[in-house]
C-alpha positions as CSV (number, residue, x, y, z in Angstrom):
1,M,6.5,-44.4,-35.0
2,E,5.8,-48.5,-35.5
3,N,4.7,-49.2,-38.8
4,G,0.7,-48.3,-38.0
5,V,-1.7,-46.2,-40.3
6,T,-1.8,-42.6,-38.9
7,E,-4.8,-40.3,-38.7
8,K,-5.0,-36.6,-38.0
9,V,-7.5,-35.2,-35.7
10,H,-8.6,-32.0,-34.0
11,C,-9.0,-32.8,-30.7
12,L,-8.5,-36.1,-29.0
13,I,-10.5,-37.5,-26.0
14,I,-9.2,-40.6,-24.1
15,G,-11.3,-42.0,-21.9
16,S,-15.1,-41.9,-21.3
17,G,-16.7,-40.8,-18.0
18,P,-18.2,-38.1,-16.9
19,A,-15.1,-35.8,-18.0
20,G,-14.5,-37.5,-21.1
21,Y,-18.0,-37.1,-21.9
22,T,-18.4,-33.9,-21.1
23,A,-15.1,-32.7,-22.4
24,A,-16.6,-34.2,-25.8
25,I,-19.8,-32.5,-25.3
26,Y,-18.1,-29.2,-25.1
27,A,-15.4,-29.6,-27.8
28,A,-18.3,-31.4,-30.3
29,R,-20.4,-27.8,-30.0
30,A,-17.1,-25.7,-30.2
31,N,-16.7,-27.0,-33.9
32,M,-13.8,-29.0,-32.7
33,K,-15.2,-32.6,-34.1
34,P,-13.8,-34.4,-30.9
35,V,-12.8,-38.2,-31.5
36,L,-13.1,-40.2,-28.4
37,Y,-11.8,-43.2,-27.5
38,Q,-13.6,-45.0,-24.4
39,G,-11.0,-46.6,-23.0
40,I,-11.1,-50.2,-21.3
41,Q,-14.0,-49.7,-19.4
42,P,-16.4,-47.2,-21.6
43,G,-18.4,-45.2,-18.4
44,G,-15.7,-45.4,-16.3
45,Q,-16.3,-46.1,-12.7
46,L,-19.5,-44.9,-12.6
47,T,-20.4,-48.3,-15.0
48,I,-20.0,-50.5,-11.3
49,T,-21.9,-48.0,-9.5
50,T,-25.9,-48.8,-8.9
51,E,-27.7,-46.0,-7.8
52,V,-26.5,-42.3,-7.9
53,E,-27.9,-40.0,-6.1
54,N,-26.1,-37.1,-5.9
55,Y,-25.7,-35.4,-9.4
56,P,-27.8,-32.7,-10.1
57,G,-30.4,-33.1,-12.3
58,Y,-31.7,-36.6,-11.4
59,P,-34.3,-35.8,-8.8
60,E,-35.3,-39.4,-8.3
61,G,-31.9,-40.9,-8.8
62,I,-29.9,-43.1,-11.8
63,Q,-28.2,-46.5,-12.0
64,G,-24.7,-45.2,-12.9
65,P,-24.5,-47.4,-16.4
66,E,-27.8,-45.9,-17.3
67,M,-26.6,-42.3,-16.0
68,M,-23.0,-43.0,-18.6
69,V,-25.5,-44.0,-21.6
70,D,-27.5,-40.8,-21.1
71,F,-23.8,-38.9,-21.2
72,E,-22.4,-40.9,-24.1
73,K,-26.0,-40.1,-26.1
74,Q,-25.0,-36.2,-25.6
75,A,-22.1,-36.5,-26.9
76,L,-23.2,-38.3,-29.5
77,R,-26.2,-35.9,-30.6
78,M,-23.5,-33.1,-30.6
79,G,-21.2,-34.6,-32.7
80,T,-18.8,-36.5,-31.1
81,D,-17.1,-39.8,-32.8
82,V,-17.3,-42.3,-30.0
83,R,-14.8,-44.8,-31.0
84,Y,-14.3,-48.2,-28.7
85,G,-10.5,-48.6,-28.0
86,L,-8.0,-48.3,-25.6
87,A,-4.8,-45.5,-26.3
88,T,-1.8,-48.2,-25.7
89,A,0.9,-45.6,-25.9
90,V,1.4,-41.8,-26.8
91,D,4.4,-39.9,-27.9
92,F,4.2,-36.2,-26.9
93,S,8.0,-35.1,-27.7
94,G,7.1,-32.8,-30.6
95,P,4.7,-30.6,-31.6
96,V,2.5,-33.3,-33.2
97,H,0.9,-35.1,-30.3
98,K,0.6,-38.7,-31.1
99,V,-1.7,-41.6,-29.1
100,Q,-1.4,-45.0,-30.5
101,I,-4.9,-47.3,-29.6
102,D,-4.7,-50.8,-29.8
103,E,-1.1,-51.0,-29.9
104,G,-1.4,-50.4,-33.6
105,K,-3.4,-47.4,-35.4
106,W,-1.3,-44.0,-34.0
107,I,-3.8,-40.6,-34.4
108,E,-1.9,-37.7,-34.6
109,A,-3.9,-34.4,-32.8
110,D,-4.1,-30.8,-32.4
111,A,-5.0,-30.9,-28.6
112,V,-5.6,-34.0,-26.3
113,I,-7.9,-34.2,-23.3
114,I,-6.8,-36.8,-20.8
115,S,-9.8,-38.5,-18.5
116,T,-8.7,-41.9,-18.7
117,G,-9.8,-41.7,-14.4
118,A,-8.6,-43.5,-11.9
119,S,-9.1,-47.4,-10.8
120,A,-10.0,-48.2,-7.2
121,K,-7.3,-51.0,-5.4
122,W,-9.6,-53.8,-3.9
123,L,-8.5,-56.5,-1.7
124,G,-8.7,-59.1,-4.2
125,L,-11.3,-61.6,-2.6
126,E,-13.9,-63.4,-4.8
127,S,-16.9,-62.3,-2.4
128,E,-15.8,-58.6,-2.6
129,Q,-16.2,-58.7,-6.7
130,R,-19.1,-60.7,-6.5
131,L,-21.4,-58.1,-3.8
132,N,-20.1,-54.9,-5.9
133,G,-22.8,-52.3,-6.2
134,Y,-25.0,-54.7,-3.6
135,G,-23.1,-53.7,-0.2
136,V,-18.9,-53.6,-1.4
137,S,-18.2,-50.2,-2.6
138,A,-15.1,-48.2,-3.0
139,C,-16.5,-44.5,-2.2
140,A,-18.1,-43.8,0.6
141,V,-19.4,-40.5,0.0
142,C,-21.2,-42.1,-2.9
143,D,-23.2,-45.1,-1.4
144,G,-22.8,-43.9,2.5
145,F,-26.2,-42.4,2.6
146,F,-28.1,-45.8,1.2
147,F,-26.7,-47.4,4.6
148,R,-28.0,-44.7,7.2
149,G,-28.5,-46.4,10.6
150,K,-27.1,-49.8,9.7
151,E,-23.8,-51.1,10.8
152,V,-21.4,-51.1,8.1
153,A,-17.6,-51.9,7.9
154,I,-14.2,-50.6,6.3
155,V,-11.2,-51.6,5.8
156,G,-8.1,-49.3,5.0
157,A,-5.5,-47.3,7.1
158,G,-4.5,-44.4,5.5
159,D,-6.1,-40.2,5.8
160,T,-8.5,-41.7,2.8
161,A,-9.9,-44.4,5.2
162,C,-10.2,-42.3,7.9
163,E,-12.3,-39.7,6.4
164,E,-14.4,-41.9,4.7
165,A,-14.9,-43.8,8.6
166,L,-15.6,-40.1,9.8
167,Y,-18.4,-39.6,7.0
168,L,-19.7,-42.8,7.6
169,S,-19.8,-42.6,11.3
170,K,-22.4,-39.4,10.8
171,L,-24.8,-41.6,8.9
172,A,-24.4,-45.6,10.2
173,S,-24.9,-46.3,13.7
174,T,-21.4,-48.3,13.7
175,V,-18.6,-48.5,12.0
176,H,-16.1,-51.3,12.0
177,M,-12.8,-50.4,10.8
178,I,-10.4,-52.9,10.0
179,V,-6.9,-52.3,10.0
180,R,-3.9,-55.2,9.0
181,K,-1.3,-53.6,10.9
182,D,-1.3,-52.5,14.7
183,E,-1.5,-48.7,15.9
184,N,2.2,-47.9,15.3
185,G,1.6,-49.3,11.4
186,M,-1.5,-47.2,10.7
187,K,-0.4,-44.7,7.9
188,A,-2.9,-41.9,8.5
189,S,-1.4,-38.7,9.8
190,K,-2.0,-38.5,13.7
191,I,-4.5,-36.2,13.7
192,M,-6.7,-38.1,11.8
193,Q,-6.0,-41.4,13.9
194,D,-7.1,-39.0,17.3
195,R,-10.5,-38.3,15.4
196,V,-11.1,-41.7,14.5
197,K,-10.4,-43.0,18.0
198,A,-12.4,-40.1,19.7
199,T,-15.7,-41.0,17.6
200,P,-17.9,-43.4,19.7
201,N,-19.4,-45.1,17.0
202,I,-15.9,-46.3,15.1
203,K,-14.7,-49.4,16.5
204,I,-11.6,-50.0,15.6
205,Y,-10.0,-53.5,14.5
206,W,-6.3,-54.1,14.9
207,N,-3.9,-56.8,13.2
208,N,-7.4,-57.8,11.1
209,D,-7.1,-59.6,7.5
210,T,-10.4,-59.6,5.6
211,L,-11.4,-63.0,4.7
212,E,-14.5,-62.6,2.9
213,I,-17.7,-60.6,2.6
214,V,-20.5,-62.9,3.7
215,G,-24.1,-62.4,1.5
216,E,-25.2,-64.7,-1.5
217,T,-27.4,-61.5,-3.2
218,K,-26.0,-58.6,-0.5
219,T,-23.5,-57.6,2.0
220,E,-24.7,-59.5,5.2
221,A,-21.8,-59.8,7.1
222,V,-18.2,-59.7,7.1
223,R,-15.6,-62.6,8.1
224,I,-12.1,-61.4,9.6
225,K,-8.9,-63.3,11.3
226,N,-6.6,-61.6,13.7
227,N,-3.1,-61.8,12.1
228,V,-1.5,-62.3,15.7
229,T,-3.8,-64.5,17.7
230,G,-5.6,-66.7,14.7
231,V,-8.9,-65.6,16.1
232,E,-11.6,-65.6,13.5
233,Q,-14.6,-63.2,13.5
234,T,-17.8,-62.7,11.8
235,V,-19.1,-59.0,11.9
236,P,-22.3,-58.7,10.9
237,V,-22.8,-55.7,8.5
238,S,-24.5,-53.7,5.4
239,A,-21.8,-52.5,3.8
240,F,-18.8,-52.9,3.0
241,F,-16.0,-50.2,2.1
242,V,-12.7,-50.6,0.4
243,A,-10.1,-47.9,0.8
244,I,-7.1,-48.5,0.4
245,G,-6.6,-46.5,-2.7
246,H,-7.1,-45.6,-5.9
247,E,-4.3,-46.4,-8.7
248,P,-4.7,-43.2,-11.5
249,N,-4.8,-44.4,-15.3
250,S,-1.7,-42.5,-16.3
251,G,1.2,-45.1,-16.9
252,I,1.2,-44.5,-20.7
253,F,2.2,-40.7,-20.1
254,K,4.9,-40.9,-17.8
255,S,7.7,-40.1,-19.7
256,F,5.8,-37.3,-20.7
257,L,3.7,-35.4,-18.2
258,D,4.7,-34.4,-14.5
259,M,3.2,-36.5,-12.2
260,D,2.8,-36.1,-8.6
261,E,4.6,-39.4,-6.3
262,A,1.2,-41.1,-6.9
263,G,1.0,-41.1,-10.6
264,Y,-1.9,-38.2,-10.6
265,I,-1.0,-36.2,-13.6
266,K,-0.4,-32.4,-12.2
267,T,-2.5,-29.6,-14.3
268,V,-1.5,-26.2,-14.0
269,P,-3.9,-24.7,-10.9
270,G,-7.3,-23.4,-11.8
271,T,-6.7,-24.7,-15.4
272,S,-6.7,-28.6,-17.1
273,K,-3.2,-27.8,-18.6
274,T,-0.7,-30.3,-18.4
275,N,3.4,-29.5,-18.8
276,V,3.2,-29.9,-22.2
277,E,1.2,-27.8,-24.4
278,G,-1.8,-28.9,-26.1
279,V,-2.4,-31.8,-23.6
280,F,-5.0,-31.3,-21.5
281,A,-6.5,-33.1,-18.4
282,A,-9.6,-34.0,-16.5
283,G,-11.3,-36.1,-14.1
284,D,-10.2,-38.6,-11.8
285,V,-6.4,-39.2,-13.2
286,Q,-6.0,-35.6,-12.4
287,D,-7.8,-35.3,-9.1
288,K,-7.4,-37.4,-6.0
289,I,-9.2,-35.3,-3.6
290,Y,-12.9,-35.2,-4.8
291,R,-13.2,-38.0,-7.5
292,Q,-16.8,-37.1,-7.9
293,A,-18.8,-37.8,-11.0
294,V,-19.6,-34.0,-11.0
295,T,-16.3,-32.5,-10.4
296,A,-14.8,-35.1,-13.0
297,A,-17.9,-33.5,-15.3
298,G,-16.4,-30.3,-14.9
299,S,-13.0,-30.3,-15.2
300,G,-14.1,-32.0,-18.3
301,C,-15.6,-28.8,-19.5
302,M,-12.8,-26.8,-18.2
303,A,-10.5,-29.0,-20.6
304,A,-12.6,-28.8,-23.8
305,L,-12.7,-24.6,-23.0
306,D,-8.8,-24.8,-22.4
307,A,-8.3,-26.9,-25.5
308,E,-10.3,-24.4,-27.6
309,R,-8.8,-21.6,-26.6
310,Y,-5.3,-23.0,-27.1
311,L,-6.6,-24.4,-30.7
312,S,-8.2,-20.8,-31.5
313,A,-4.6,-19.5,-30.5
314,K,-3.2,-21.5,-33.0
315,G,-5.7,-20.6,-35.9
316,L,-6.7,-24.2,-35.9
317,V,-10.6,-23.6,-34.9
């Protein structure tokens, strides 16, 4: 370990989305004295989401950032020590779990709950970031509802893109699906491709690159270019969904924790337990299937309960 200050804590929570804050609420109520580091994006992906209508308990809906402020307030009220800072390295090789914060201070924790989430992959367009939350989204299940009866676009070529296109087809009048390669280059499974092709209101644009999302204050169209013929066209849409994958924020744990090929942390089925005793994972960093606020919160609860049982068995709480 480098020559940084060391602090000893009972329960360390890394990350501050629905999973992290829910874990903190449960851990604090169980007298585990949790310390939570918020990470690079306090509140997680919900802070770049506008309207949230599918989380129970908010009958009128709520803005994503506002919802995360509510979660944080509840965690604080229960006694969580919420801190700003980023976990930059870990050492899970010994009986004491060590986590480095901001490349300096080291923390030793009896139990660690990892809730660092996942980040959506983006195309890298200026207009995509500018209109993010204003018709541009990386989650069709979260935001498709707001564009019922309208024309929308989705970019992607994998199973997730196909699933989201099919989901949108039940809501939108037309789904314009933009695929960079031809039919042979599509990554989705054959059955998903067939379902998309058989859906009458999904229109596929093969061999097309996205050049720009058009609109000043909201999404109005998408400009695409055929990378074989060079022909450009502008397709009027009210929403643009990016479905080119997610990247779990799990890099610093790679040397110690079991992960799948995409980098999602593996947990023992039905629990939040990782392959390292006393280290638990919750939320999108270990869930590539559901990726919803409510499922992340549920897994945060599981992680806190698993951590409590672990600490109790060790006689530490």
